[in-house]
N, C-alpha and C positions, 0 to 999 in steps of 0.2 A: 463701615459707616462713617468713620472720621474723614475719609477721603473727600466726601461731598462737602465737608466743612473747611477744607484747607484754605479756600479763598477767604473765608471769614477769619480764620486764625491769622492769616497774613495781614489783613486789614487791622485787626485788633492789636497785633504786635506793633504796627505803625502808630496806632493811637497811643499805646503805652510809651513808645519812644518819643512821641510829641509831648506827652505829659512830663517826661523826664527832661526834655529840652526846655519846657516852660520853667521848670524849677531851676535849671542851670542858668537860664537868662535872668531869673530873679537873683540868683546868687552872684551873678556878674554885675548886678545893678542896672540891667536893662529894663526890668519891670520892678515896680515897687511892691507888688503883691501878685499872687495868683488866686484864682477862685477857690482853691483848696485851703488857703490860709485860715488859721484860727481867727474867728471874728469877721471873716469876709462875709458880706451879706448878699443875699440872692438878687435884690434889685440891681446892684452894680454888676453882678455876674451875668444877669440877663442882658444888660447893656453891652457888655463885652461880647457875649455870644451873638447878639443881633448885629453887632458891627462886623463880625466874621461872616455871618450869614449874608449880610449885604455885599461882602466881597465876592461870594459865590454868585449872587444874583447879578452883580456887575459883569463878571466874566461871561455868564450865559447870555445876558442882554447884548453885550458887545458882539458875541458870536451870532446871535439871532439877527442882529441888525447888519451883519456882513462886515463888521469892522475887524473881526478876528477870524482866524482859521480854526476849524474844529479841534484838531489834535492838541495844539498848545493850550487852547481854551479849556478843554476837558482836563488836561494835566494840571493847570492852575486851579480849576474848580475842585479837582480831587484833593490837591494839597490843602486848600481852604476847608474842605469838608473834614479832612483828618484833624485840622486845628479845631473845628467846631466840635467834633466828637471828643477831643481831649479836654476842651473847656467844659463840656457836659460832665465828663468824668470828674474833673476838678470840682465842679459845683456839687456833685453828689458827695465827694470827699468832705467838702465843707458842711453839707447837711449832716453827714455822719458825725462830725465834731460836735454839732449842736445836739443831735439826738443822743450822743454818748455822754452829754453833760460836761464836755471839756470846755465849752464856752457857752455863755447864755445866748439865747435867741435874740437877735437884734430887735430893738423896739421900733415900732412904726412912728413913734414920736420924733425920731431923729431925721425924718424926711419931710420935706415940703411936698408940694405937688410933684408927681412923677415927671411932668414936663420940665420942671426946674432941674431935676436930677439929670435927665438926659442932656439938657442944654449944658449943664456944668461938665459932663463927661466930654462933650464935643469941644468945649471952649474952656480949657483949664486956666 
């Protein structure tokens, strides 16, 4: 029975390795935070995730328009999808911190309109 799930196990292992890499990049100072950090909020996490999803979309659009060949495009899209999955895992870890009471849930009072938040993420 487990044989049919071996491809899934391989992909999940890659996602775990990417989560570890994210934490290593943070430890090296390349990221200021990850979506799993105590107090990290879901709106910012969603912005990070959507930026990665946009990279997948860009790869596929370039292939569909004939600007890229399929094999390297699919490889880059696959890499971006692994990063997307790892970000989702980190966001769930962050939710678990809130649910376990390790940090309070962020207040919606700290945000202006969502469009302002997205603009600030793109233009630090």
